[in-house]
N, C-alpha and C positions, 0 to 999 in steps of 0.2 A: 691708489687706484688700480683697479684690475681693468686690464686690456683684454677683451674678448673677441677672438677672431670669429666673424660669423660667415661662415661659408654660404655662397649664393650660387645659383646654377645660370648658365646661360641664358635661361627663360627670363630672368629679370631684365637684362639688357633688351631682350627681344620685346617684351612688354613695353618698355619705355620707348623704343625706336617705333614701334606700332603707332604709338599715340604723336609721332612726328610725321605729318604727312604734307604732300606736295600736290595741292589741289590745282586743277587747271582752272583758270578763269573762265567763267561761264558769259556767253554774250550778253553784255548789258550790265553786268556786275564785275565786281573786281575782287578776288579771292584775297584775303590778307596775306597769304603766303606769297602771292606773286604781285602785290600793289605796284612794283615798279619793274618787273620782268613782262614786258608786254611782247616779245617776240617768241616764236616758237624754238628758235635757236637758244635763246637765253634759258628758256624752262627747260629744255633738253639737257643744256650743260649742268644746269642746277642739279637736275636728277642724276645725271652721270656721275659728278662729283660726289653727291650726297651717297650714292651706292658705293662709291669706293671709301668713302669715310665709314660708311656701317660696317663693310668688310673688315676694316682696320680695328674698328672698335670690338667686334666679335672675336677676332684673333686676339687682342690685347686682353679681353675678358678670361679667354681661354688658355693662353699661352704666357701672359705677362709682358709687360712694357718692353723688354729687352728684345723679344722676338718681332716687335712692330717698329722699333726705333726708325730703320731704314724706310719701311714703308710710308711713315709719315711724311718723310721728306718727298717720296715719290708722289704722294697724294698732292702736298703742296706745289710741287712742280706740273703735275697734271692740271691743278687749278689755274696756275698761272697761264698753261698754254690755252686752255679754254677760254680764260678771261681776256687774252690776247686776239682771240679770234673774235670777240664781242665788241671790244671797241668802246663805243659810248655805254654799254650796258655792264662793264666789267664791274665797276663799283657796287652797283646794284646786285649783280651776282654774289659778290663778297658779303654783302649786307645780308642777303637772304640766308646765306651760309652761317654765317655769325649767328644768326637769330636762331637757326635750327641747332647748332651746337649749344647755345645758352639753353634751348628746351631741354636738350638730352641730359645737360648737366643739373638742371632743375628736377628733371625726372627721377635721375638718379639718387640725389639728395633726398627727394620726397621719399623714395622706397627707402631708404636707410632709415631715416627718421620714424616711418612708418613700421619698422621692425622693432622699435622699442618697447619693450613689454609694460603695459600699464598696470598689469598685477602680478606680483611675484609671491609665492609661497615658500616661507622659511620655517622648517619643522610643521607645527600645526598652525602657525599663524599666517594670516594673508596681508600683504601690504599693498598700497594703491599709490600710484604715481600722483604726487600732488603738485610737483612742479618740475621744470626743467632749466638748465642753462645751457644754452647752445653756444658754442665757440666757433665762430667761421673766420675764414681768412679770404678776403676777397681780392683777387689779382686781376686787374682790368687789362684787357691787349684787344688791339685790333688784328691782330696776326691770327690768321686761320690756323696756320701751322702750330702756334703755341697754343691756341685752343684746343686743337686735336689731341697735342701731346697732353695737355692737363687732363682732358676727358679720358684719354687712353691709360695715363697712369692712375686715375680715379677707379675706373672700371677694373683695372689690373689687380690693384690691392689698395683702395683710397681708404681714408679714414676720416672720420668726423667725430669731433670732440662734444660729446654730450654729458652733463651731470645730471642725474634725477635725484630729486628728493621723494622717497616713499614714508608713508605714514601707516602705522597699523590700521588695519580695517577694523572698526569695533562692530562687533556683532550687534544687531538690532535688539533693543531690550523685549524681553517676553511680555506679552501683553495679557 
Protein backbone atom coordinates (compact mmCIF):
# COMPACT_ATOMS: atom_id res chain seq x y z
CA UNK A 1 0.00 0.00 0.00
CA UNK A 2 1.23 3.47 -0.85
CA UNK A 3 0.67 6.21 1.67
CA UNK A 4 0.38 9.63 0.10
CA UNK A 5 0.58 12.84 2.06
CA UNK A 6 -2.14 15.15 0.80
CA UNK A 7 -1.18 18.70 1.69
CA UNK A 8 -4.04 21.00 2.60
CA UNK A 9 -4.16 24.66 3.40
CA UNK A 10 -5.71 26.34 6.40
CA UNK A 11 -8.66 27.10 4.14
CA UNK A 12 -9.99 23.58 4.69
CA UNK A 13 -10.33 24.12 8.42
CA UNK A 14 -11.82 27.58 7.81
CA UNK A 15 -14.50 26.07 5.55
CA UNK A 16 -15.30 23.34 8.08
CA UNK A 17 -15.47 25.81 10.97
CA UNK A 18 -17.59 28.26 8.96
CA UNK A 19 -20.27 25.56 8.72
CA UNK A 20 -20.43 25.28 12.51
CA UNK A 21 -22.62 28.08 13.71
CA UNK A 22 -23.98 29.32 16.98
CA UNK A 23 -27.32 30.85 16.19
CA UNK A 24 -29.12 32.84 18.83
CA UNK A 25 -32.61 31.58 19.59
CA UNK A 26 -35.31 33.81 18.13
CA UNK A 27 -38.30 34.67 20.31
CA UNK A 28 -40.90 31.92 20.02
CA UNK A 29 -38.50 29.36 18.54
CA UNK A 30 -35.61 27.32 19.79
CA UNK A 31 -32.39 27.07 17.81
CA UNK A 32 -31.02 23.55 17.62
CA UNK A 33 -27.64 24.92 18.73
CA UNK A 34 -29.07 26.35 21.93
CA UNK A 35 -31.90 24.02 22.72
CA UNK A 36 -30.78 23.88 26.33
CA UNK A 37 -28.82 27.12 26.70
CA UNK A 38 -31.48 29.64 27.54
CA UNK A 39 -29.57 32.42 29.27
CA UNK A 40 -27.46 35.10 27.60
CA UNK A 41 -24.59 34.18 29.96
CA UNK A 42 -24.61 30.55 28.79
CA UNK A 43 -24.72 31.53 25.12
CA UNK A 44 -21.89 34.02 25.64
CA UNK A 45 -19.83 31.37 27.45
CA UNK A 46 -20.36 28.89 24.60
CA UNK A 47 -19.24 31.46 22.04
CA UNK A 48 -16.18 32.45 24.10
CA UNK A 49 -15.03 28.88 24.61
CA UNK A 50 -15.68 28.00 20.97
CA UNK A 51 -13.61 31.00 19.80
CA UNK A 52 -10.67 29.69 21.83
CA UNK A 53 -11.18 26.18 20.45
CA UNK A 54 -11.14 27.57 16.91
CA UNK A 55 -7.88 29.45 17.57
CA UNK A 56 -6.26 26.28 18.90
CA UNK A 57 -7.46 24.22 15.92
CA UNK A 58 -6.14 26.77 13.44
CA UNK A 59 -2.78 26.86 15.21
CA UNK A 60 -2.64 23.04 15.22
CA UNK A 61 -3.34 22.97 11.48
CA UNK A 62 -0.58 25.51 10.90
CA UNK A 63 2.06 24.51 13.46
CA UNK A 64 1.28 20.91 14.47
CA UNK A 65 0.12 19.17 17.62
CA UNK A 66 3.20 19.88 19.74
CA UNK A 67 2.69 23.63 19.31
CA UNK A 68 -0.78 23.53 20.90
CA UNK A 69 -0.46 20.81 23.52
CA UNK A 70 -0.32 23.28 26.43
CA UNK A 71 -2.96 25.57 24.91
CA UNK A 72 -5.44 22.65 24.84
CA UNK A 73 -5.03 22.36 28.60
CA UNK A 74 -5.58 26.11 28.94
CA UNK A 75 -8.80 25.87 26.91
CA UNK A 76 -9.97 23.05 29.20
CA UNK A 77 -9.25 25.20 32.26
CA UNK A 78 -11.03 28.17 30.67
CA UNK A 79 -14.06 25.98 29.97
CA UNK A 80 -14.06 24.74 33.56
CA UNK A 81 -13.99 28.32 34.85
CA UNK A 82 -16.84 29.39 32.58
CA UNK A 83 -18.87 26.28 33.45
CA UNK A 84 -18.38 26.96 37.17
CA UNK A 85 -19.89 30.43 36.68
CA UNK A 86 -23.00 28.94 35.04
CA UNK A 87 -23.82 26.41 37.75
CA UNK A 88 -27.08 24.84 36.48
CA UNK A 89 -26.20 25.21 32.81
CA UNK A 90 -22.65 23.84 33.04
CA UNK A 91 -23.57 20.36 31.75
CA UNK A 92 -25.58 21.85 28.91
CA UNK A 93 -22.65 24.10 27.95
CA UNK A 94 -20.41 21.05 27.74
CA UNK A 95 -23.02 19.16 25.68
CA UNK A 96 -23.26 21.98 23.14
CA UNK A 97 -19.47 22.19 22.81
CA UNK A 98 -19.11 18.41 22.44
CA UNK A 99 -21.70 18.54 19.64
CA UNK A 100 -19.76 21.32 17.90
CA UNK A 101 -16.52 19.35 18.19
CA UNK A 102 -18.29 16.31 16.71
CA UNK A 103 -19.52 18.46 13.80
CA UNK A 104 -15.97 19.74 13.21
CA UNK A 105 -14.52 16.23 13.17
CA UNK A 106 -17.23 15.02 10.79
CA UNK A 107 -16.59 18.00 8.54
CA UNK A 108 -12.87 17.22 8.40
CA UNK A 109 -13.56 13.56 7.61
CA UNK A 110 -16.03 14.56 4.90
CA UNK A 111 -13.38 16.79 3.35
CA UNK A 112 -10.76 14.04 3.43
CA UNK A 113 -13.11 11.50 1.88
CA UNK A 114 -14.22 14.04 -0.72
CA UNK A 115 -10.62 14.39 -1.88
CA UNK A 116 -10.44 10.78 -3.06
CA UNK A 117 -10.06 10.67 -6.80
CA UNK A 118 -12.93 8.93 -8.57
CA UNK A 119 -10.97 8.68 -11.82
CA UNK A 120 -7.27 8.07 -12.33
CA UNK A 121 -5.27 7.91 -15.52
CA UNK A 122 -2.43 5.45 -15.84
CA UNK A 123 -0.67 5.74 -19.15
CA UNK A 124 -3.39 6.00 -21.76
CA UNK A 125 -5.99 4.13 -19.69
CA UNK A 126 -8.58 5.68 -17.41
CA UNK A 127 -9.77 3.84 -14.33
CA UNK A 128 -12.88 4.64 -12.30
CA UNK A 129 -13.46 4.10 -8.63
CA UNK A 130 -15.86 1.20 -8.25
CA UNK A 131 -15.88 0.74 -4.50
CA UNK A 132 -14.06 1.71 -1.33
CA UNK A 133 -13.37 0.10 1.99
CA UNK A 134 -13.16 2.63 4.76
CA UNK A 135 -11.43 1.80 8.02
CA UNK A 136 -12.54 3.93 10.94
CA UNK A 137 -11.53 3.75 14.54
CA UNK A 138 -14.09 5.39 16.77
CA UNK A 139 -13.09 6.39 20.26
CA UNK A 140 -15.87 7.79 22.41
CA UNK A 141 -15.25 10.30 25.13
CA UNK A 142 -17.31 12.82 27.01
CA UNK A 143 -14.17 14.80 27.76
CA UNK A 144 -14.00 18.07 25.87
CA UNK A 145 -10.25 18.24 26.36
CA UNK A 146 -9.84 14.75 24.87
CA UNK A 147 -12.09 15.73 21.96
CA UNK A 148 -10.11 18.92 21.31
CA UNK A 149 -6.89 16.91 21.51
CA UNK A 150 -8.15 14.34 18.97
CA UNK A 151 -9.33 17.05 16.60
CA UNK A 152 -6.07 19.02 16.93
CA UNK A 153 -4.06 15.91 16.15
CA UNK A 154 -6.27 15.16 13.15
CA UNK A 155 -6.02 18.67 11.68
CA UNK A 156 -2.27 18.73 12.40
CA UNK A 157 -1.51 15.46 10.58
CA UNK A 158 -4.54 13.19 10.60
CA UNK A 159 -4.97 10.01 8.67
CA UNK A 160 -7.91 8.05 7.32
CA UNK A 161 -7.49 4.59 5.86
CA UNK A 162 -9.37 4.13 2.61
CA UNK A 163 -8.86 1.31 0.12
CA UNK A 164 -10.24 1.97 -3.32
CA UNK A 165 -10.88 -0.51 -6.09
CA UNK A 166 -10.55 0.97 -9.55
CA UNK A 167 -11.61 -0.71 -12.74
CA UNK A 168 -10.63 0.07 -16.31
CA UNK A 169 -13.09 2.40 -17.95
CA UNK A 170 -14.06 0.71 -21.14
CA UNK A 171 -14.66 3.10 -24.00
CA UNK A 172 -18.16 3.22 -25.43
CA UNK A 173 -18.44 1.04 -28.53
CA UNK A 174 -18.53 2.93 -31.80
CA UNK A 175 -22.07 3.14 -33.12
